[in-house]
KELOTOR-959412 format. One record per atom (N, C-alpha, C): residue in one letter; atom name; x, y, z. Coordinates in steps of 0.1 Angstrom, whole numbers, plus 5000, padded with zeros to 4 digits. Layout:
N
{domi "A" "CA" {X Y Z}} ...
***
This chain:
137
{domi "M" "N" {5008 5108 5068}} {domi "M" "CA" {5023 5110 5061}} {domi "M" "C" {5024 5128 5058}} {domi "K" "N" {5031 5133 5057}} {domi "K" "CA" {5032 5147 5053}} {domi "K" "C" {5039 5149 5040}} {domi "I" "N" {5030 5154 5031}} {domi "I" "CA" {5035 5157 5016}} {domi "I" "C" {5033 5171 5015}} {domi "V" "N" {5044 5175 5007}} {domi "V" "CA" {5045 5191 5005}} {domi "V" "C" {5039 5193 4991}} {domi "L" "N" {5032 5202 4988}} {domi "L" "CA" {5026 5209 4976}} {domi "L" "C" {5027 5224 4974}} {domi "G" "N" {5035 5228 4967}} {domi "G" "CA" {5039 5245 4964}} {domi "G" "C" {5042 5249 4976}} {domi "G" "N" {5051 5242 4983}} {domi "G" "CA" {5057 5247 4996}} {domi "G" "C" {5050 5246 5007}} {domi "E" "N" {5035 5241 5009}} {domi "E" "CA" {5028 5239 5017}} {domi "E" "C" {5029 5222 5022}} {domi "S" "N" {5030 5223 5035}} {domi "S" "CA" {5028 5209 5042}} {domi "S" "C" {5013 5203 5046}} {domi "F" "N" {5012 5189 5040}} {domi "F" "CA" {4997 5184 5042}} {domi "F" "C" {4998 5173 5051}} {domi "D" "N" {4989 5170 5059}} {domi "D" "CA" {4987 5156 5062}} {domi "D" "C" {4980 5146 5052}} {domi "Y" "N" {4984 5136 5051}} {domi "Y" "CA" {4977 5127 5040}} {domi "Y" "C" {4977 5112 5048}} {domi "D" "N" {4967 5105 5049}} {domi "D" "CA" {4965 5093 5052}} {domi "D" "C" {4960 5084 5038}} {domi "G" "N" {4972 5079 5034}} {domi "G" "CA" {4969 5068 5022}} {domi "G" "C" {4960 5056 5024}} {domi "T" "N" {4958 5052 5037}} {domi "T" "CA" {4951 5042 5043}} {domi "T" "C" {4938 5047 5039}} {domi "K" "N" {4935 5057 5040}} {domi "K" "CA" {4920 5059 5043}} {domi "K" "C" {4913 5060 5026}} {domi "A" "N" {4903 5056 5022}} {domi "A" "CA" {4897 5055 5008}} {domi "A" "C" {4882 5054 5009}} {domi "P" "N" {4876 5065 5011}} {domi "P" "CA" {4861 5062 5011}} {domi "P" "C" {4858 5063 4996}} {domi "M" "N" {4846 5053 4997}} {domi "M" "CA" {4841 5052 4984}} {domi "M" "C" {4836 5065 4975}} {domi "S" "N" {4833 5075 4981}} {domi "S" "CA" {4832 5086 4973}} {domi "S" "C" {4847 5092 4967}} {domi "E" "N" {4857 5091 4975}} {domi "E" "CA" {4868 5095 4970}} {domi "E" "C" {4873 5089 4956}} {domi "A" "N" {4870 5072 4960}} {domi "A" "CA" {4874 5063 4948}} {domi "A" "C" {4867 5068 4937}} {domi "L" "N" {4857 5072 4939}} {domi "L" "CA" {4847 5072 4927}} {domi "L" "C" {4850 5086 4921}} {domi "A" "N" {4855 5094 4928}} {domi "A" "CA" {4861 5109 4924}} {domi "A" "C" {4872 5107 4916}} {domi "I" "N" {4881 5099 4922}} {domi "I" "CA" {4895 5099 4915}} {domi "I" "C" {4893 5091 4901}} {domi "E" "N" {4882 5078 4899}} {domi "E" "CA" {4878 5074 4890}} {domi "E" "C" {4872 5081 4878}} {domi "R" "N" {4865 5093 4883}} {domi "R" "CA" {4860 5102 4875}} {domi "R" "C" {4871 5113 4867}} {domi "V" "N" {4879 5120 4877}} {domi "V" "CA" {4890 5127 4870}} {domi "V" "C" {4900 5121 4866}} {domi "Y" "N" {4903 5107 4868}} {domi "Y" "CA" {4916 5101 4862}} {domi "Y" "C" {4912 5091 4849}} {domi "E" "N" {4897 5091 4846}} {domi "E" "CA" {4892 5083 4836}} {domi "E" "C" {4898 5068 4834}} {domi "R" "N" {4903 5064 4847}} {domi "R" "CA" {4906 5050 4848}} {domi "R" "C" {4900 5042 4862}} {domi "R" "N" {4902 5028 4863}} {domi "R" "CA" {4899 5024 4877}} {domi "R" "C" {4908 5029 4888}} {domi "Y" "N" {4904 5029 4896}} {domi "Y" "CA" {4909 5032 4911}} {domi "Y" "C" {4920 5024 4913}} {domi "A" "N" {4921 5009 4909}} {domi "A" "CA" {4931 5002 4912}} {domi "A" "C" {4945 5006 4904}} {domi "E" "N" {4939 5010 4891}} {domi "E" "CA" {4950 5013 4880}} {domi "E" "C" {4958 5026 4883}} {domi "W" "N" {4949 5037 4892}} {domi "W" "CA" {4953 5047 4900}} {domi "W" "C" {4966 5044 4907}} {domi "Q" "N" {4962 5035 4917}} {domi "Q" "CA" {4971 5031 4926}} {domi "Q" "C" {4984 5028 4920}} {domi "S" "N" {4981 5016 4911}} {domi "S" "CA" {4993 5013 4904}} {domi "S" "C" {5001 5018 4899}} {domi "D" "N" {4992 5030 4893}} {domi "D" "CA" {5004 5041 4883}} {domi "D" "C" {5010 5050 4892}} {domi "L" "N" {5005 5051 4902}} {domi "L" "CA" {5010 5059 4913}} {domi "L" "C" {5022 5054 4920}} {domi "A" "N" {5025 5041 4923}} {domi "A" "CA" {5033 5038 4928}} {domi "A" "C" {5043 5034 4916}} {domi "A" "N" {5043 5035 4903}} {domi "A" "CA" {5048 5033 4891}} {domi "A" "C" {5057 5049 4890}} {domi "G" "N" {5051 5058 4898}} {domi "G" "CA" {5054 5072 4892}} {domi "G" "C" {5047 5079 4885}} {domi "S" "N" {5038 5074 4878}} {domi "S" "CA" {5029 5084 4869}} {domi "S" "C" {5027 5096 4874}} {domi "A" "N" {5034 5110 4862}} {domi "A" "CA" {5031 5121 4867}} {domi "A" "C" {5015 5125 4868}} {domi "K" "N" {5009 5119 4859}} {domi "K" "CA" {4991 5121 4861}} {domi "K" "C" {4989 5116 4872}} {domi "A" "N" {4994 5103 4877}} {domi "A" "CA" {4985 5098 4888}} {domi "A" "C" {4991 5108 4900}} {domi "M" "N" {5002 5116 4901}} {domi "M" "CA" {5007 5122 4909}} {domi "M" "C" {4997 5135 4910}} {domi "C" "N" {4996 5139 4898}} {domi "C" "CA" {4986 5150 4898}} {domi "C" "C" {4972 5150 4905}} {domi "V" "N" {4967 5133 4902}} {domi "V" "CA" {4953 5131 4909}} {domi "V" "C" {4957 5133 4927}} {domi "L" "N" {4969 5129 4931}} {domi "L" "CA" {4972 5125 4944}} {domi "L" "C" {4972 5141 4949}} {domi "A" "N" {4977 5150 4940}} {domi "A" "CA" {4976 5165 4947}} {domi "A" "C" {4962 5169 4945}} {domi "W" "N" {4954 5167 4936}} {domi "W" "CA" {4940 5171 4935}} {domi "W" "C" {4935 5163 4948}} {domi "L" "N" {4937 5152 4953}} {domi "L" "CA" {4931 5146 4962}} {domi "L" "C" {4935 5155 4976}} {domi "I" "N" {4948 5155 4977}} {domi "I" "CA" {4952 5161 4990}} {domi "I" "C" {4944 5176 4990}} {domi "W" "N" {4946 5182 4978}} {domi "W" "CA" {4941 5200 4981}} {domi "W" "C" {4926 5195 4983}} {domi "R" "N" {4917 5186 4979}} {domi "R" "CA" {4904 5186 4981}} {domi "R" "C" {4903 5180 4994}} {domi "R" "N" {4909 5173 5001}} {domi "R" "CA" {4907 5169 5014}} {domi "R" "C" {4910 5182 5024}} {domi "D" "N" {4918 5190 5019}} {domi "D" "CA" {4918 5201 5028}} {domi "D" "C" {4908 5209 5027}} {domi "G" "N" {4900 5208 5017}} {domi "G" "CA" {4891 5217 5016}} {domi "G" "C" {4888 5227 5002}} {domi "R" "N" {4898 5225 4996}} {domi "R" "CA" {4904 5233 4981}} {domi "R" "C" {4899 5226 4974}} {domi "E" "N" {4887 5235 4965}} {domi "E" "CA" {4882 5232 4953}} {domi "E" "C" {4891 5234 4940}} {domi "V" "N" {4902 5227 4938}} {domi "V" "CA" {4913 5227 4926}} {domi "V" "C" {4906 5221 4913}} {domi "P" "N" {4899 5225 4904}} {domi "P" "CA" {4898 5217 4896}} {domi "P" "C" {4914 5210 4888}} {domi "F" "N" {4906 5197 4887}} {domi "F" "CA" {4919 5189 4880}} {domi "F" "C" {4924 5195 4868}} {domi "E" "N" {4917 5197 4858}} {domi "E" "CA" {4922 5202 4847}} {domi "E" "C" {4930 5216 4846}} {domi "D" "N" {4929 5224 4861}} {domi "D" "CA" {4940 5237 4861}} {domi "D" "C" {4952 5230 4868}} {domi "I" "N" {4954 5217 4872}} {domi "I" "CA" {4966 5211 4875}} {domi "I" "C" {4972 5205 4862}} {domi "L" "N" {4964 5202 4855}} {domi "L" "CA" {4970 5194 4840}} {domi "L" "C" {4974 5206 4831}} {domi "D" "N" {4967 5220 4833}} {domi "D" "CA" {4973 5228 4827}} {domi "D" "C" {4983 5238 4832}} {domi "G" "N" {4986 5238 4845}} {domi "G" "CA" {4996 5242 4847}} {domi "G" "C" {4990 5254 4858}} {domi "K" "N" {4980 5255 4858}} {domi "K" "CA" {4975 5267 4864}} {domi "K" "C" {4975 5266 4880}} {domi "A" "N" {4972 5254 4882}} {domi "A" "CA" {4978 5250 4899}} {domi "A" "C" {4987 5239 4898}} {domi "D" "N" {5000 5250 4898}} {domi "D" "CA" {5008 5243 4896}} {domi "D" "C" {5019 5238 4910}} {domi "F" "N" {5027 5227 4909}} {domi "F" "CA" {5035 5225 4922}} {domi "F" "C" {5049 5218 4916}} {domi "D" "N" {5057 5217 4926}} {domi "D" "CA" {5068 5214 4922}} {domi "D" "C" {5069 5196 4924}} {domi "L" "N" {5073 5187 4916}} {domi "L" "CA" {5071 5173 4916}} {domi "L" "C" {5080 5171 4924}} {domi "A" "N" {5092 5173 4920}} {domi "A" "CA" {5104 5169 4930}} {domi "A" "C" {5104 5171 4946}} {domi "E" "N" {5096 5180 4949}} {domi "E" "CA" {5094 5183 4961}} {domi "E" "C" {5085 5173 4967}} {domi "M" "N" {5075 5171 4960}} {domi "M" "CA" {5063 5163 4966}} {domi "M" "C" {5071 5149 4968}} {domi "L" "N" {5079 5143 4958}} {domi "L" "CA" {5081 5134 4958}} {domi "L" "C" {5092 5132 4969}} {domi "E" "N" {5102 5141 4972}} {domi "E" "CA" {5112 5140 4981}} {domi "E" "C" {5101 5140 4997}} {domi "S" "N" {5092 5147 4997}} {domi "S" "CA" {5083 5146 5009}} {domi "S" "C" {5077 5131 5014}} {domi "M" "N" {5074 5128 5001}} {domi "M" "CA" {5068 5113 5002}} {domi "M" "C" {5078 5106 5006}} {domi "A" "N" {5088 5104 5001}} {domi "A" "CA" {5100 5097 5003}} {domi "A" "C" {5104 5097 5021}} {domi "E" "N" {5109 5108 5023}} {domi "E" "CA" {5108 5112 5038}} {domi "E" "C" {5099 5108 5046}} {domi "A" "N" {5087 5107 5044}} {domi "A" "CA" {5075 5097 5051}} {domi "A" "C" {5077 5088 5053}} {domi "Q" "N" {5082 5080 5042}} {domi "Q" "CA" {5080 5066 5040}} {domi "Q" "C" {5094 5060 5049}} {domi "E" "N" {5106 5069 5048}} {domi "E" "CA" {5117 5068 5057}} {domi "E" "C" {5115 5066 5072}} {domi "A" "N" {5105 5077 5075}} {domi "A" "CA" {5105 5080 5085}} {domi "A" "C" {5094 5067 5093}} {domi "A" "N" {5084 5063 5087}} {domi "A" "CA" {5077 5054 5089}} {domi "A" "C" {5081 5040 5089}} {domi "A" "N" {5093 5036 5083}} {domi "A" "CA" {5102 5024 5083}} {domi "A" "C" {5114 5027 5094}} {domi "A" "N" {5115 5039 5098}} {domi "A" "CA" {5126 5036 5109}} {domi "A" "C" {5121 5031 5121}} {domi "P" "N" {5129 5026 5128}} {domi "P" "CA" {5129 5016 5143}} {domi "P" "C" {5122 5030 5154}} {domi "D" "N" {5116 5024 5164}} {domi "D" "CA" {5108 5035 5171}} {domi "D" "C" {5121 5039 5180}} {domi "P" "N" {5124 5053 5181}} {domi "P" "CA" {5136 5058 5186}} {domi "P" "C" {5132 5055 5204}} {domi "T" "N" {5125 5054 5209}} {domi "T" "CA" {5123 5055 5222}} {domi "T" "C" {5124 5042 5227}} {domi "G" "N" {5127 5030 5219}} {domi "G" "CA" {5128 5018 5224}} {domi "G" "C" {5118 5009 5231}} {domi "T" "N" {5102 5015 5226}} {domi "T" "CA" {5092 5009 5234}} {domi "T" "C" {5092 4996 5226}} {domi "P" "N" {5089 4984 5232}} {domi "P" "CA" {5087 4972 5224}} {domi "P" "C" {5074 4972 5215}} {domi "D" "N" {5071 4962 5209}} {domi "D" "CA" {5059 4965 5196}} {domi "D" "C" {5050 4954 5207}} {domi "P" "N" {5039 4962 5207}} {domi "P" "CA" {5027 4954 5217}} {domi "P" "C" {5024 4942 5212}} {domi "A" "N" {5030 4939 5200}} {domi "A" "CA" {5024 4922 5194}} {domi "A" "C" {5033 4912 5201}} {domi "G" "N" {5044 4919 5206}} {domi "G" "CA" {5057 4908 5213}} {domi "G" "C" {5069 4916 5214}} {domi "T" "N" {5080 4908 5215}} {domi "T" "CA" {5093 4913 5217}} {domi "T" "C" {5101 4909 5202}} {domi "P" "N" {5111 4916 5198}} {domi "P" "CA" {5118 4916 5187}} {domi "P" "C" {5123 4899 5184}} {domi "G" "N" {5121 4889 5177}} {domi "G" "CA" {5122 4878 5176}} {domi "G" "C" {5114 4867 5181}} {domi "T" "N" {5103 4872 5186}} {domi "T" "CA" {5091 4866 5189}} {domi "T" "C" {5083 4863 5181}} {domi "G" "N" {5082 4852 5176}} {domi "G" "CA" {5069 4848 5165}} {domi "G" "C" {5054 4850 5169}} {domi "T" "N" {5047 4854 5163}} {domi "T" "CA" {5032 4855 5164}} {domi "T" "C" {5024 4842 5164}} {domi "S" "N" {5031 4831 5155}} {domi "S" "CA" {5024 4819 5154}} {domi "S" "C" {5033 4806 5154}} {domi "T" "N" {5032 4797 5153}} {domi "T" "CA" {5038 4783 5153}} {domi "T" "C" {5039 4778 5142}} {domi "S" "N" {5049 4771 5138}} {domi "S" "CA" {5049 4764 5120}} {domi "S" "C" {5041 4750 5127}} {domi "A" "N" {5035 4747 5111}} {domi "A" "CA" {5029 4734 5115}} {domi "A" "C" {5039 4722 5117}} {domi "S" "N" {5037 4711 5126}} {domi "S" "CA" {5046 4701 5128}} {domi "S" "C" {5047 4691 5115}} {domi "S" "N" {5057 4685 5113}} {domi "S" "CA" {5059 4679 5100}} {domi "S" "C" {5061 4664 5107}} {domi "P" "N" {5057 4652 5099}} {domi "P" "CA" {5053 4640 5100}} {domi "P" "C" {5067 4634 5111}} {domi "S" "N" {5069 4628 5122}} {domi "S" "CA" {5078 4623 5125}} {domi "S" "C" {5079 4607 5125}} {domi "G" "N" {5091 4603 5121}} {domi "G" "CA" {5096 4591 5123}} {domi "G" "C" {5088 4582 5114}} {domi "S" "N" {5079 4585 5105}} {domi "S" "CA" {5068 4578 5096}} {domi "S" "C" {5084 4574 5085}} {domi "A" "N" {5082 4559 5082}} {domi "A" "CA" {5090 4554 5071}} {domi "A" "C" {5086 4562 5055}} {domi "S" "N" {5069 4559 5054}} {domi "S" "CA" {5065 4564 5043}} {domi "S" "C" {5055 4576 5045}} {domi "G" "N" {5056 4584 5032}} {domi "G" "CA" {5046 4598 5034}} {domi "G" "C" {5034 4596 5032}} {domi "R" "N" {5028 4607 5031}} {domi "R" "CA" {5012 4606 5031}} {domi "R" "C" {5007 4598 5018}} {domi "G" "N" {5000 4588 5018}} {domi "G" "CA" {4994 4581 5007}} {domi "G" "C" {5002 4572 5000}} {domi "K" "N" {5016 4571 5005}} {domi "K" "CA" {5025 4561 4999}} {domi "K" "C" {5026 4547 5004}} {domi "S" "N" {5020 4542 5014}} {domi "S" "CA" {5020 4532 5020}} {domi "S" "C" {5018 4525 5013}} {domi "G" "N" {5023 4510 5011}} {domi "G" "CA" {5023 4500 5001}} {domi "G" "C" {5010 4492 5007}} {domi "S" "N" {5004 4492 5015}} {domi "S" "CA" {4991 4485 5020}} {domi "S" "C" {4976 4487 5014}} {domi "S" "N" {4976 4503 5008}} {domi "S" "CA" {4966 4505 5001}} {domi "S" "C" {4971 4511 4988}} {domi "R" "N" {4962 4505 4979}} {domi "R" "CA" {4967 4508 4965}} {domi "R" "C" {4951 4512 4959}} {domi "S" "N" {4950 4522 4953}} {domi "S" "CA" {4938 4526 4947}} {domi "S" "C" {4937 4518 4933}} {domi "G" "N" {4925 4518 4930}} {domi "G" "CA" {4921 4508 4920}} {domi "G" "C" {4924 4491 4918}} {domi "T" "N" {4931 4489 4925}} {domi "T" "CA" {4934 4474 4924}} {domi "T" "C" {4932 4468 4938}} {domi "S" "N" {4926 4452 4938}} {domi "S" "CA" {4922 4446 4948}} {domi "S" "C" {4931 4434 4949}} {domi "R" "N" {4934 4430 4960}} {domi "R" "CA" {4944 4416 4962}} {domi "R" "C" {4934 4405 4967}} {domi "P" "N" {4936 4394 4960}} {domi "P" "CA" {4929 4380 4964}} {domi "P" "C" {4931 4380 4981}} 
***
């Protein structure tokens, strides 16, 4: 996905999360990695700052996190969010080439459903011939 920070476009793969990065995020964010992910999804400005820090870090730029919080290393949040929304829309758009999904054609399921009991008058465990805890003479 392409994310724009300060007028520059950066490639960002949000599916990649090496342990070293997760720990670095916890160190600067001062919360658990999972909390950062949740806060990021909820639109937290501070979580967005961590994302910018991470993107710059992956690009080889050592921008101190405090410089982002203090505004020394600033960026336009609206521009960043717009680029993220555009990337998500592009990822959700159907393939313009019309190439079928390799997993199957549209409408073709990848699994079958479990079959239901057929023709039985009584459901499982409801037969009158077996009663737990009682005996018949």
